[in-house]
Every structure is written in structure tokens, then in C-alpha cells.
N, C-alpha and C positions, 0 to 999 in steps of 0.2 A: 610559594604556590607549588602544588604537587607536580604539575606536568610541564613546567617551564624550565629549560636548562640554564636560564640566564642568571649569572651571579652579579653581585654588586660591581665587580670589576668589568664584567661584560657590558653592563649598562653604562658605566662611566666611559668605556671605550667608544660605544656607539654615540653617546651624547657629544663627546669630543669631536667625533668625525662629522657630526651634523653641525656642530658649532653652537651648541646651546648648553646652558648650565643645569637644567632640570627637565624632567619629562613633562612637567606642568606647562612648559612653554609650547608644547605640541598641541595643547588643547586650548590655546588662547583664542582660537576662532569661535569657541563656544561661549556665548554670553555668560558672565559670571553668575548671574542670578539663576541660571539653569544648572549650575554645578554644585549646589548645596541642597541636600534633601536627606530625609531619613531613609536609610537603605536597610529595610527590615527583612533581611534574609537570614535564615538560621546559621549559627556559627559553623566553622569548618570542622569536619570530622576526620579522624585518622582512618586509614584503610581498614584497620581492624574494627573500629567503631562503625564504619560504614557497612561492612559486611554483617555485623551483628544487627544493625538497625533493619536491614532488608530481610534478614533471616527471620526476625521477629514479626515483621509485617506479613511475610509469606506464610508464617505459621498460623496467622489469624484467619487464613482462608481454608475452606474445605476443598481439597482438590480431588481429581478423579483417580488418583492413586490411593487415596484414603478410603473412599466409598464410592459406590456406583452412582453415576449421574446420567440420567436418561433424558438429556436435553439435546435438541437439535435446532430447528427453526433458523437455519442460516449459519450456524457454527457447529462443528461436529468433532467428536473424539475419534481419532483413527490411529492405528499402529503406525509409528514412524521408524523405519529401519535406522539402526545406529549410524550407518554411513551417511545419512542425509545431513544431520547437523554437523558431523565431523568434517565433511567436505565443504559445506557452505560456510563454516566458520573460519576457514583458512583466510589469513589476513590478505592474501593476494586478491581474494574475492570481496571480502567484507570491507576493506579499507581502500578499494580502488574507486576512481572517479567515473562519471558518465563517460562512455567510450567515444568521445569526440576525436581523440587521437588514435585512429585504428591501428597504427603501427605498434603501439604498446598496450593495446586493449583487446587483443584477439581472443583471450580467454573468455572474457565476458561476452563479446560479440558472438563467438561461435556457440557458447552456451545458450544465448538468447535465440539464435537461429534454430538450434535444436529444440528449444522450448516452443517456439512458434510452430515448428513442424509437428511436435507432439500434440499441441492443442488442435491443429488442423486435423490430425488423425482422430482424436477424440470426437471432435465436433462434426466431422464429415465435410469440412470446408476447404477452401483453397488458400486462404490467407488469414493470418492472425497478427495482432500487434504484440509488443513485448510486455504487455499487461498494463492495467490501470489500477486505481486505488483499491477497489473492492467490487463485489458483485453488484451492489446498488449503484455505484457510480458508473460501472460498465453499462448498466441498463440506461442510465441517463444519457451517456454518450451515444448509445445505440439509437435512442429516440431522435437525437439530433441528426445522426446519419440518415435515418429513415425520412425525416422531414426534408432534408436537403435533397435526397434522391427523388422523392415523389413530388415535391412541391406542395405537399399538403401539410396541415398543421396538427391535426388531432391524433392522439395516441390512445387506443382503446385498451383498457386493462381489466382483468377479471377481479371479482371480489376476493379471490383466493391469492392475490399477489401479496407477497410479504409486506406488512404495514410499513416497515422501514424503507423498503424500496419505493413504495408509493409516496412516502413523505419526502424522499430525496427528489423524486420527479416534481413534486409540487414546489419544493424549495427552489429548484432550478428554474421554475417557471414554465415547465412543459405543459401544454394544453392537454389535460387528461380527461378522457371520458370513461367513467366507471360503468362497466357493463352490469346490467340488472342481474340479480340472483340472490338467493337466500342460502347462506352457508349451513343453515340447520338441516336443509333438505336436499340441497344440490351442491355437491362439492367438486364437480368437474363440469367443464363446458360442453354444451350440446350445440354442435354446429348449426343444426336446423333452427334452434331457438335464437341464435345470434344473428341470423341473416338480416333481420330488420334493423339491427343496431350498428352494423358496419355500412357506412355510406361513403359517398365520394369525397368527404372531408377527412377521412381516416387515413393517415399515413402508414400506420402499422398496428397490428394486433399483437399484444404481448401475451405470451403463454408460458408460464412456468410449469415444468414437469420434472420431478414432483412439485406440486404447488405447496403453499405454506401449510396446508393441512396434510401433506404427505401423499396426496392422491396423484396418480399418473394420468396425464392428459394424452389425447390423440393428436399429436402434432400434424400428422399427414392430413387428416380430415380438416383441421383448422387452417392449415396452409392453403389447402384447396379453396376454402371459403374466402380467405383474405385475398388471394390472388384473383379470384373471380370479381372481387370488388375493387381491384386496382391497388390494393394495399400490400405491404410487406408483412411477413411473419417474423417477429423477434422471439426466439426461443430462449428461455432461461433453463439451464440444465444443471444437474448435479454431476460433477465429473467422475465420481466413483460409480454412480449408477450407469454411466456410459460404458463401463466394462461389460454390462449385460444388455443394455437397452439400445434400441436403434438411435443413431445419431441425429441431431437436428438437421444436418445437411441431407441425409438419406430420406428424411420426412418432408423435405421441401422448404425448410426455413431459409430465410435470406440472411439473417444475422443471428448469431448465437452468442450468448453471454453466460457467465457462471461465476460463482464464488469458488476460487481455487484453493481455499484454505484446507479442504480435506486431503489435498495432495502433498502430504509430508510436512504440514505446517501446524503447530499446536494452536488450540483455540485462543490462549493467552488473553482471556477476558475480552476478546473481540478484535484484537489487532496486534501487529499489522496483519492485513489480509491480502488477498490477491484477486484482482479483477481480470477475468478472462474475456477476450473478445475475438470473434472470428467471423468471416464473411465470405461471400462469393468473390471470385477474381474480378468480376466486373465492377465491384464496389470498392476495390482496394484503395483507390485514392480518396475515398470518403472516410477511410478508417482513421480515427484519431490516435494521438500518442506516438510513441517511438516504434519504429519498424526496422528490423535488421535485414539486410539483403546481401547476397553474394556479390563479390567484386574481385577484381584482379589488381595486383600491385604493379609497379613499374617493371618488375622483372617477369611479369606474367604468372605469378603465383596466386593460387586461389585463397581468398580470405573473405572477410565480412566487414561491412560498414553500416552505420546508421544511414538509411536511405529514404528517399522521398521526403527530404527535409523541407522542401519548399512549401509543404502543407502546414508546417509547424509555426507556433506563435512567435518564435524569435525572428522569423523571417517575414511572415505574413502579417504579424501584429494584429490590428483590429479586423483584418480580413480572414484570420484563422477561424476554423470552425470549433476549436477547443483551445483552452488555455493551458492544457496539460503540458508540462515541460519536464516530466519525470516518468519513471515506471517503477514497478516493485521488483527491481532486478534481483535482489538477494533472495526474496521469497520465491520469485519465479525460478531462480536457480534451484532452490529446494524442490520445487515441483518437478523440474526436469530430472534431477537426480532420482527422486522417488519413482517417477514413471520409468526411468531407465532400469532401476533395480527390479521393479515388478514385472515389466513387460506385459504383453497382451494377456498371457495366461494368468499371471499373478493378479493383474487388475480384475480379471474375470472371477478369479477365485475369491478375492476380497469382497467383490460385489455379491457373489453368491452366498458367502458366509453372512453378510449383513442381511440379505433377503431371507435366508433360512432362519436365522436367529430371531429376526423381527417378526416373521410370520408365526413362528412357534410361540413367541411371547404373546402375540395378539390372540392366537387360538386359546391359549391357557387362560388369559385374562377374561375372555368371553365366557368361560365356564363358571366364573365366580358370580355369586348372587348379587344382583344390582348393577353389574357392569356389562357393557356391550361394546362391540367393535363393528363398524360398518363393513360391508362387503365390497367397497370401492377398491380397485387395484392400487397397491402401494409398493414402494421399494423397501425402505427401512424405517419409515416414520408413519405413525397411524394415530387416529383419534380414538380415545376411550371415553365412552359415555359413563359417567360416574353416578353413584346413588345420591350425591349431594354436591355442594360447591367444590370444584376441583382445587381452588386456592386453599381452602381449609384442609382438604385431603393432603395436599403436598406438605403443608405445615406439620400436620400430625405425623406423616411418614418420615419427616426429618429425624424424629426421635428413634426411629428404627434403623437409622443409618442409610437411608435411601433418598436421593433426590429424584422423585418419580417422574418428572416431566414438566411441561409448561402448561399452567392453567390458561386455557384459551380465552377466558373472560377478560384477561388483560388486554386483548386486542378486539375480541368480538363479544359484546355484552350478552348476545343471545346464546353464547356457548359457555356460560358460566359453569355449567356442570360437566364440561368436556376437558380432557387432559390430552395434550400432544406428547406422545412417547416416541423417543428415538432409540433404536438399537443398532449398534455397529459391531464390527469384529472385536472391538475392545471390551464389549460387555460379555463377560464370560458366562458360561452356564451357571456358575455360582451366583453371579450378579442377577441373572434372570430369576433364579430361585429366590433370592432375597426380595426382589420386587414382588413376585407372586405371593410370597409369605406375608409381606407387609399389606398388600391389597386384600388378601384373604382375611387378615385380621380386621380390616375395615368393613369387609362384607358381612361379618358376623354381627348380628343385632345385639347379642349379649356381650357382657364385659367380663374380665377376669380370666380364670383358669380355662374355662371352656373355649373362649375365643382364641386364647393363646395356643391351645391344643390344635384347633382348626388351622391356624396359621402355620404351625410347625408341620402339620400333615401335608398341606399343599406344598410347602417348601421341600419336604422329603420326596413327594411325587415328582417334582421338577428335577431334583437332584438325581433320582433314579432314572428318569427318562433320558437324561443326558450323560449317563454313564457313571454316576456316583456310586457309593457303597450300597450293597444290597441288604444291609442289616437294619434299614429303617432310620439310620442317623443321617443328619444333614451333612453335606460337605462344607467344611469351615474354611475360611480364608478366601481371598480374592483370586489366588492363583493355584488351582489344583494341578496335580501332576499331569504333565502333557501326555504321558503314556495312557492315562485313563481316557483323556479326551480323544486321542487317536483310536483307541480300542473301541470306544463308544461310536465314533464316527464310522468305523469299519462295519460295526454291527447294524447301525441304523441307516446307513447311506441309502438314499433312494436311487432312481435312475441317474446314470451319469449325466453331468451337466452338458457334456459335449453332444449329447443326443438332441438337445433342444437349442443350444446357443449357437452363435455364429461359428463357422469353421475357423480354425486357427489361421492367423495371418501368414501369408506366404513368406518364405525367407527372403529378406531384402538382399539381393545379390549386390556385391560391391561394384560400384561404377569403375570405369577405367582409372588407373592410378592417378592420384591427385598430387598436386604440389603443395597442399596444405601442410602446415607444420604438424598438425594432429588430425587424424581421420575423424570424420563425423561418427557419433555414437552409433548411428544406423549401420555403419560399415564395419563395426567390430563384432557383431553378433553372429549367432548361428541358431537354427531352429531348436527350440526347447531349452535353451540355456536359461538359467534362473538366477535370481538374487537370493535373499535370505528366505528361510523357511517361514511360512505364513500360518496363521491360525486356521483350524478347520472348524466346521460348523459345531460339532459336538452335541447336536440335538437331532431328533428324528427329522430327516429331510423329506421334503415334498417335491415331486417333479415340478420343474420351473413352469411348465405349461399350465399347471393347476393354480399357480400363484399370480402369473402375469400374462395378460392376453398375448397371444402369439404375434399379433400385428405390431406390438410394441417392442419386441425382442430384436436385438442387433442381428443383422444378417451379413452386412458387409464386413470385410476384414478389418481388424484393428492393427494397423501397421506400426506398432510401437517397437522399439529395439528389443532384442532378446540377447541379453548380455549377462555374463556371470559377475558376481559382486566384485571379485578381484579386478576385473577389467573395467568396471564402472569406476572404482576407486582410482585406478591408474589413469583413466581417461580424464576425469575432472581434476585430478592432481596436476597432470601435465597442462591442462588448459589454464589452471590458476597461474602456472609459471610463465605464461605468455602475457600476464598483466603487470603493469606498473601499479604500485600501491603506496599508500602513506607509510606502511610498515617498512617499505624498501627505500623510499626516497622522498624528495621534496616536491610538493605541488604548489607552484607559485601562482595559483589561479585566482585572479581578481574576481570578486563578487561570488566566490564559491567557498572560501574559508575551509580548506582541506587541512585539518590539523590532527594531531595524534588522538587516537581513540583508546581511552584507558581500558585495560583488560578487566579490571574489577567491575566495570559497568556491565560487561558481558556476563561475568560470573553471576552477579546478583539478578540480572534480568532473566536468567535461565533456571532459576529456582523452580521446582515443580509447583510450589504454592503460587507462582505467577503464571507459568506456562500452561498448567493443567487445570485451569478454572474456566468456566463457561460464562459468557456475558449475561445470560439470563438466569443464573442461579439466584435463589432467594438472598436478599441483601444481608441477612444475618450470617450467611456462609461465606461472604466475601468482604468482610469489614476491613481486612488488611489492604485489599486492593483499593477500596473506596477511600480509605484514609490516605493512601499514597496519592491518589488522584486529587483529593481535596488539598493536600499539602502542596502539590505541584501548582495548582491554581493559585494558591496564596503566594508562592514564590514568584510566579510570573507577574502577578499584580504588583508585587514590591519592586521588581526589576523594571517594569514598564511604566509605573505611575498611573495605572488604570484602575477601574473599580469593579469590573466583572469579567469572567473568563469562561471560554468554552475550549475543551481539549479535543473536540471531535474531528476537526480537519486533518486530513491524512498527509499533507505535504504543504510546502510554502505556497505554491500556486493555488492549492485548495483552500488554504487559509485566506489568501487574497480574494478568491471568489466568494468565500463566506463573508468577508468584510464588506464587499460591495453589495451582496444580497441583503445584509443588515441595513446598510444605508438606504437601499431601495425600499425595504419594509418600513423604515422610519418615515420616509417621505409619504409613502402610501397611507400609513396610519394617520397622518396629519391631513390627508385629502389633497396633498400637493402633487398632482399628476402632471404638472407642467414641466417638471424637472426631468429632462430627457438627455442631458449632456454631462459627460464626465471629462474633466480636464486632466491631461497627462503630459508631463514634461517630455521634451524631445529626447532626453537622455535616458528615459525609463526603459527597463527591461521589457521585452515583448509580451510578457505575461500581463502587464498592466493594461495596454489597449485591448488585448484579446479578452481579458476578464470583463472589462467594461462592456465590450460588444456582446459577450455571452449573456450578460445581465440585461440586455436590451437597450443599452445606452449608445448614443452617438459620441464618438471620441473627438475631442478638439485638442490639438497639440499646442503646447506652450513652449516657446523657444528658451534657450539659455542665454545668459548675459556673458560678458567678456571675462567674468570671474568664475564661470562655471556654475553659477547658481541660476535659479528660476528668474526669468525676466519679470520683475515686479510690474512694470508698465504694461507689458503684454498680458499679464494675469489680470490686472484691473480692467483692461479693455474687454477681456473675455467673460468677465463675471456679469451675469444677469439672472433673472428669475427662472431661466431654463437650466441652470447648472445644479446638478445633484451633488457634486463633490469634486475634490481634487485628490489625485493619487500621487503620493510623494514618497520618495526614498531618501532617508536621511540617517547617516551620511549618504551622499548621492553615489551614483554609479561612476562618477569621476573621482571618487575617493576623497571628497571634500565635505565638510560640514556645511549645511545650508545656513549661512549667517543670518538670513532674513526669515528664518523659519517661523518665528512667533508672528511677525508682521504678515507673512503669507497666510497663515492659518486664520488670523484675525480678519483679513480681507474676505476669505471664503465664508467664514461664519457670518460676517456682516451681510453678505449676499444671500444668506439662508442655506448655504451648502454645508456639507460635512467633509472632513479631511481623513482620508485613509492613509495610514503609514505602513510602508513596506519595511518589514523588519529584517530584510536580508543582510544588512550591514551592521546589525546590532553589536557584533563582536568588537566594534571600535569604541563603544561608549558604555559598556557594562560598568556600573558603579560610578560613571562619570556624569551622565545625564540621562533623563528619562523622557521618552516620547510623550507621555501624558502631560508633563510640565510644559512641553513645547506647543501644546494646543491640539494634538491629534485626538480624534474621536474614536478611532478603531485602528488596530494594528495586528499584524500576525508575526509569529516567530518562525524561524527555520531552525529546528532543533539540531540538524546535522551541522549547520554553520556555526551556531552560537554555543551549543552545549555538547558538541563533539559526539553525536550519535553517528554510527557508521553510515557512510554514503552508499556502500554496497554496490558500486557500479551503476548507480542510478536510483537507488531507493531500497527499502522503504524509508520514509521520513515521517515527520509529524509537523503540523502547522497550527499550533494553538492560536486562538484569537482572544485579545483583550479589548475591552471597550470602556468608555465613560458611562456613567450611571444612566444617562438618558437613552442609551442604546441597549442597555442590559435586557429589557423585556424581549428583544428581538433575537437574542443569541439562540443558536441551535439547542434544542431540548433533547434529553434532559441535561441539567447541570448537576454536579456533585455538591451536595449540601450537608450540613452538620446540625444536629439537634442534640444538645447535651453531649454524650459520648457516642452517639449513634450517627453513622454516616449513611446517606441514602441518595438515590437518584431523584431529583426534583423534576417531575413530569408536568406539574401544574403551571404551565407557562403559555397562556392563551395567545400571546402575540408573537411567540417564537416563529422563526422561519421554518422550523421543523428540523428533520435530520438532513445532514449533508453527506452522510455515509451511514451504513448500518452500524448499530451498536454505539460504543461510547468513545472511540478514538483508538489510535495506535498505541495501545497500552504498553506493549513491550518496549517501544521506543521511548515512551515517557518515563518508564522505570530508569532507563539509561540516562536520560536528561536529568532526572532528579538526583541520581548518583553523582553526576558531574557538578551540579549546583552545590550539593551537600559536601562534596570533597573540597570545595573552594571557600565557601563562606563569603561574607561581604568584602573583606579585604582581598581575598584571592580573586574574586570576580573582577574587581577593579584592576588588579595587577594583570589579569588577562588582557584587558584593553590597553593598558599602558605598554606592555611588552609588544603587543601586536602593532601598535602605532609607532613605537620606537623602531622596530625592525623594518617597517615599511619605509620610514624616512631615512633610515640608514642605507637601504638599497637605492632610494631615490638619489641621494647625494653621491653614492658611488657610481651610478650609471648615467646620470643626466648629461654628462659631457658628450657621450656617444649616442645616447638615446634621449633626446630632449624631452623634458616633462611638458605635458600639455599646459599646465598652469604653474607659474613660477611662485609657488608657495608651498608651505608644509602640507602634507597630506594626512589623511587619517590612517586606516589600517591597510590601505592599498595605494599604490602609486600608478598614475596613468602616464606612461611613456609612449614615444612614437618612433617607429623604425622608418623614418622618411628619408634618411640620409642617402639611401642607395636606390632611390626610385628610378633614376636615370639608367641604372644597370638592370632594371627589371626585377629588383629584389625588394622584399617587403617583410611585413610582420610574419607572414606564413613561413617564409624561408628561415627566418631567425628561429621561429618556434620549432620547426622540424629539425634544424641543426642542433638545437638545445637537447633534443632527445639523444643525440649521439654523445653528449657530455654527461648523460645519466640523470638528467632532470626532466620532469614533465614540462610540457609547454605551458606558457602563461595563457590567459584569456586574450584572444586576438580579435581584431575587427569589432570590438565592443568596448566602450559605448559607440553606438552608431553615429556617424557624422564626424568622427575623429579619424583623420587619415592615418592608416597603418597603426592603429591603436594596439597597445600592449598593456593590459591591466594586470599588474603584478601584486600579489598578496602573499607575503611570506608566512604569516601567522606567528603567534607567540611561541609555538612549540619547536621551532627550528633554532638550533644553536648558532652562535656567532660564527663558528667555523663553517657550518653549512651555508650560512648567508654569504660568507666570503667566497666559498667555492662557487656558489651560484653567480655572484658578481664577476668573479674571474672568468667563468665560462662565458657570460654575456659579453664581456670585454674582448675575450679571445675571438668570439664569433664576429664582433664588429671589425676586428683587425682582418679576419678572413674575408669578410665582405669587401674590404678595401683592396686586398691583395690577391685573393683567389676566389672570386664570387661563384665559380662553378661548384666549390665545396658546398655552398648553401643550396644551389639549385638541385644538387644530387641528394641532398639530405632528406631523410636519415639514411645512414649507410651501415650502422652497427646494430640496428634493431632487427627483430626476427622478420619484419616485412619492410618494404620500401613504400613510397607514396602510392595510394590507391586511386584508381580512376572512379571517383564517386559520381561523376556525370553519367558515365556509361551504366553504372549500377542503377541509377534512377531511371534511365531511359528504357532499360530492359530489366525490370525488377524480378529477382528470383528470391522470394521470401519464405520458401517452404521446400523441404526435401521432396523430390518428385514423388516418391512412393507414398508420401503422407497426404498428397493433394487428391481431391476427389473430382475435380473438373466441373 
């Protein structure tokens, strides 16, 4: 196995210590008839062959470095400074865990506090969370907030809401009222015409600006209307546009959401993405997801913790308003680095270049025969009326090396002749010239030499207008000399941007000296400091006031940091060094599976053929990406024993939500509306009851028996015709295989219910047993737990879902399908629950998961589980005399121990965990599973060597001796970390979640 350090001698040593002769004995609790099956996973590849496979797949895609791609509609191409991926890819960030242990997680925590502050600055709000899955799920969470705040149910949405966002709302079960309107003639909202459509049942009015057709809306007027009706305004923003445009907060919005992908994150075929959420301070406690707040440690030093955690699912369970137990930490970090490098002036310049180039392109297209562009105000995306079907036009233009935009007939049948074109700062003047030349060829009614001459002439006019050669020849190549662009910009520049835009942000003066280990990024800057050089418009510029209505332009300061690149690099490098990470040490975290993240996976996932492709490209231009996704689906089906798969969910909890939504759709399709109850074992993770509640179910808890399994008698008593299903984790959160799993599932099926399988602990049974053979109907995977995709300090992840055939019709659409040698997205799924996020899934994460599976093959995946289970039992045996095991039996991949020995001295699991930090190990999972006194759930994983396991065991035994002889050592712990224990209670009572200069009150 490529990533396990264990030799045959190591395994023999551990087996001898446990007192067994073979690793098979550790799996004796799994019924033998579940341990024999065809494991049809592709054979193991060497690292060389792995690299070559992915390079060939990437080469089958047409990426934005090869030819211009004028696509937007929710995913965009933007310039990403080199420092962004360089800093975010540091192992201390990418391989660190969720920052539940703040003493060794200050790098991630401070970066997320800075991120939250920057999002508040952009949005004009007082509080932001540390991100959610993507813009569409951010909207869904915002609607839940609005309904909870107002006590009303209905959410009003315009016809110009992104169709994927609308589909997510419908899949989540949000009561949606679609406002009347004809997108052919009316592409923005008229407050006067809406007055009769907003009544006292409406909790919120949703207003995207720019909307899906690129048109800018008047948030201020629409907020006034919503508030007059007692409703909230949820604004959907474009974060790059907010460099120029008035913020949602300044316009009166109550909640603001956005897709943060444009902020330094590549499109990567649609994922991973970044959901931004911000709100007013009075709604802070309604905000879902993780929130980082300022706190002080025992020595009075300033630092950060995850705060307001009593709102979250792991504490409130079914009373939580969201099941989210993650954030997109690593991509949020990229956004924070990006905004730090650009600063207020840089973001404004990028927004201006987008605006100028897009409007120039629109003006030129409008001069072509048969083409027209409306006069609605827009930022960098606009609708082109074509002389014929836009889909046919796009196909023909592919031959000219241009992906011209999105045919809107795909979403709006009445706009079959309309094309949505997106132009950003990455679309060079040459690219615009190529687009104009291609469209001009289409505008000519004649064919052959004459039409070619006309196309070339238009292309030459465009090249000359943006500073190309004066001799009538077109500028060739995607990247013309920068001096030409600068010279052209100087000749053609219109009135200064500063004459119409908001005044520059005031210098953020440093607060009194802090005791933080690293100053905040806001405290490092000075006025006018800049990051890297940015593109200039390179086209004849038009004064901003002639392009965008004055009332929509930003007037308030944009208080982003103003920091030189050298200082940004130094700041985030120093922050990374305040993190514990998998690269640096062992994470014995039960239920979290923190194992080595192979570097080859990062290499192949970052090939331009994967990162620089758009999710809405014509299918023939992304056959490599679709082939990869199809193969991942097949691999997951083989591993799970299921029959159909969706890759859409963005995290484990998201896959869990998707699974229960599928069960709900199944019952509704059968007309079985009586089923309103979901059964959840007492040992389940908090996401299970929170998910069931989000889906509208009543949660009924099932106790465990004295062997740690589900109480069969209690389950039988609970089963009736109101039960929709059972949510079951196997192996369980006690680290045990559910011996009665087949019988449990049979009982639920006999009562007419379905069984959802939580795949969080699949690392214990890879190649050993399959959930599908156990009777599960639907299950999710956690790719970071099972297939070693980076945890990234909290995310991003992926949560693919597999189902049995009878649930396949309800899977999120589309699925990746194959016909002959062609791969395509199968949209024809009439019973589908719809989208659970925008686009097709966390593609970049799935590339990494596929690389992990391919590097192991069938035998290697089985060995993963064997070594993980062997290591866990080795530690169980070494530690159980001082830390008694909750159950006197062999465990699976994690062992559940208890720190109850010192309760009379006032010591417990928390003290042991904090002291372990002083020994150079991350703390184990503590106080979980619930109901187990002083629980310590320890999972060593298969990638830690015997020597590391022994050092960990020695440290735990030394701590036990200290607790006996010098308990104050544990009470004071940790003492060698950069910070001491934090006062998290005080941080929650007086939350400080935003740098003061970034809040707008």
C-alpha cells in the first residue's frame, strides 16, 4: 500500500501485542456472509502511471488558457495572483483540522476572523460566518434565517434568479413564490409592479444583482418595498462587482449572500466553491455555520475561537436551525489572501476593467448585423440577441476557437435566440477581437471568402481600437505585449475612475499594541500599498456614470487591508506556523480520520485542464472531466455495493441532507404522507437529528444496548406507519460494527421505512464489507475521511451519495452518463429532487479522491482498513489499563476510552486532551459520543507508523501518571503551545466577530 508505513514485522508486532494471530480476527464481528463480494475497483497505478492518466484526462478538456471562454452565470474566470495558491497550499493550512483546539489552531482561526471581516467590508454588514458550501446553499440558509426571524413562511423570488439557486430552494423544501414577469421584455424588478405580490405571508424578498441575465437591480428601492410589507431583503451579490457598486448593507438589505469563487478561486468545473453570508448584528445568532470570534487565553493574550457554538448541530441536535458542521475554510483562506493582495483600490480596478471591457464588447457586438444588446445596466455580463438559435451559434463558433457564451434557451425556452456573454479582466483585447470576428462571420449572410474578409475586418478594427498594430493585421496570440496594452490604455483612458467611484478607504490606524502572536492583516498596511500589478482595460474607456446608474455606485469606504505583497506573504506564512497539521504530527481524532494527504493528488488536481474549465462549457469540450466524474461514480458504486450515484453534495453533512431528501421524495412519490418520523440512535452525530429536522421530520431517539449497538427491542417498539426511516452509522460512533445491522434494516423495511447509512466511518471496512449488502438504501461518503482529500482547517470536502435502484430516480440532477464513447450530463430526470448546490459537485476534491482510489486498487483499499483497525486495537490494548475502554471488545478503526479515573480530583477528558498538546500530539475527540462519561474517541488511522503509535501511547500513559501524582500539570495545560486555554464562554457572551473598521453598524 503506497501510503502506509507498516511492514510485515510491524503488523506482527501489533498482532502479538493484541494477542491474536491474524488481522482477520479483528473483523470477526462482521457476519461472514457480508465479507465476500466482487470488489470491482480499477487496479493499482504507480505514481508515474497515475500522473500520466490524469494528464491525459485533463488534455481532453478545452481550458481557458487554450482559448477564450466567455461564460459566467455563476462561475467566472478571474486573475488569481500567484501568492494565493502558494500560501493556501502550505501544509499547515491544507492538512490542518477544524480548529476546535484553538491553542494549536490560531493560524486558521485568525485567517477566518480576517475573512469574516473582509466579507463584512464588502457587504456593508456587521457579521459574517466563516462560509458555507456555495452561493446557492448560502441562499437556502438565508431563507431559513429569514423565516425564523419573521415567523413567516414564503420566500419571494424573481424570474431572473439563477435556475440552480431556485432548484436548491425547491429541493430544500423552501416555500417559494415566483414573482410574475416575462424575461423577454422585463429583465429587472419594478418595485411598483411588485407591491401586490408581496403580502404578509412573505418572509423575504430575494434580489440578485447582477441577476442571472447580468442586469443590475435597485436594492435600495426593493428593500424599502420589502420592509414596508414587514419582510426582509436577501441580496445576492457579485463580490468583484462590490469593488464598484454600493454594498447590500448600504442599500438596506438585511441578509447578503454571494458565490465567493471569483475571489481567487479557479472555476474548476464548478467546485469547490465558496458560499458567503453576512447580516446585521441583530441577526447574528440566527446566522448558521461556523463563526470565529475574538477571545482571551488564560494569560490574557488576544486570540480567536469558534464561538456561539451553542447554535450548532453537534450541541443543539434536532433543535439546530442548520445541519452544517463544516465550512469552506481552505477556499475562504484563498479569498482572504486575494482580498489582502488587491486591497480596496485593486478590487476597484479589477471591477473597472471588467466593466469597461464588457461594455466595449457589448457596444461592438451591437453594431453587427442581426445582433442586439439591451440597454439594461449591467456589470460584466450581458444578453446578446442573436439572428438565430444561440445554441447553434455557439456550436459553430467552437470551430473558430471561441466559446462564445451560454445559450439561454437552456434555462429559458423563450430566450432560445439569446446568448449570455461574460467578460472579465482575463478576457484580453485579443480575446474580444476573436469573439467579434467570429460573430461577424455569423452576421454575414454569404459564405466563403467574402464572409471571411468581413470577419477579419471586424477583428482588425477591434485590435486597432485596443492598441494593436496600425498596419491592418490582427494581433495574434492570447497574450499581447503588456506595453502595448498600457500604451493603448494611456491613449484611450476616459475620465479617472476616482471621479465617480467611492473615495478611497481611510487608513486603518493600528489599535493599541496587542498581545496576539501575529498582528491582524488590517494592522499591517498603509495607504496606497499594493499587491501585484493588475491588468488595465486596454480598450477605449467610458466614464462610469455613463455605464452604471449613479444610485448603484459605491459611496461608502471599502475598508479592506492595504498591504504590499511581501507583507501579505509574510503574514499568512506566520499564521500557518501557528497551526498543528497532519504534515507535522498525529491527529488521533475519532470519527474524523485525519490521515496523510498524498502530494500527487494535489499535483494532478491543479492541472490547468481541470482548474481552468467552466461548468457550463459545451460537453464536447470537457470530455476528460466528465469521464473522470463517471469513473468516480463507478468506483463509489463498487465500494458501497449500491446501484446509482450523485456527486453533487459538497460535504458529508450535505450528503446526509441529500440522502434524507431522497427518502422524503420517495415516500411522497408513493403518496405516503403519513411518514413524519425519523429514527436516530442516541449515539449518532448531531448532524443526524439536525438533518432530519431540516427535512421536516420529527426525530425519535433509539437507545443503545449494553453492547454498544442499537437496542433492537426499542427499535421494534418505535416502528409504525409514521416512520420514514432510520439513520444509522456503521461502524458506529462507538467504534463498533453493528452486529445486528441486517436485522435492523429488515425491521425498518418491513415497516415501510428506508435506511440511511452515514458513511463517516467507512475507512474501517473498505474492501471488507459493503453497506449495500447490509441492507442500506442510501448512504453518503466523506471524501476527506475515507479518500484522504485535505481537511483544510474545516473544508472544502465532498459528500457523494449512492443509492439502491428504487431510489435512483430521486437523485439530484444531473447525473454523469455515458453513451458509447461520449460522456454527458443527464438532465432528463423528472422525479429528481433537483440541485442541492449549483453545478455538478466539488470537482477538484473528487479529482483528489479518484487519485487516492486509483493509487490503491482493490487490495490496497482493503489494506487501508486492515491497518487502520489494527492500529486502533493496538492503542486500545496499550491504554485500556489507565483509560478503560467503554466496551470490552475489539474495536474497528477507533477506540472509545474514558478518562473517568480522576473525576474526584476534578480532572477529565478535557484536561488529558489539553495536556496531550504539550506532548506534541493533537487532542483526541472528547465528550463524544454523547452519554459516555469523559469520552475519548481515538482514531490513529493507517498512515501513522508503529513508532508514532508508541510515542502517542507513551504520552497518554505519562499523562495518566501525572494525573495521579501532580494533577495541577493537567489543570494548567497546555503550557508549551503558543496560547493557553481560552475563555470561550466570555467570547460567546460578548461576541466580537468582525474587525471594528469593517463593520457598518
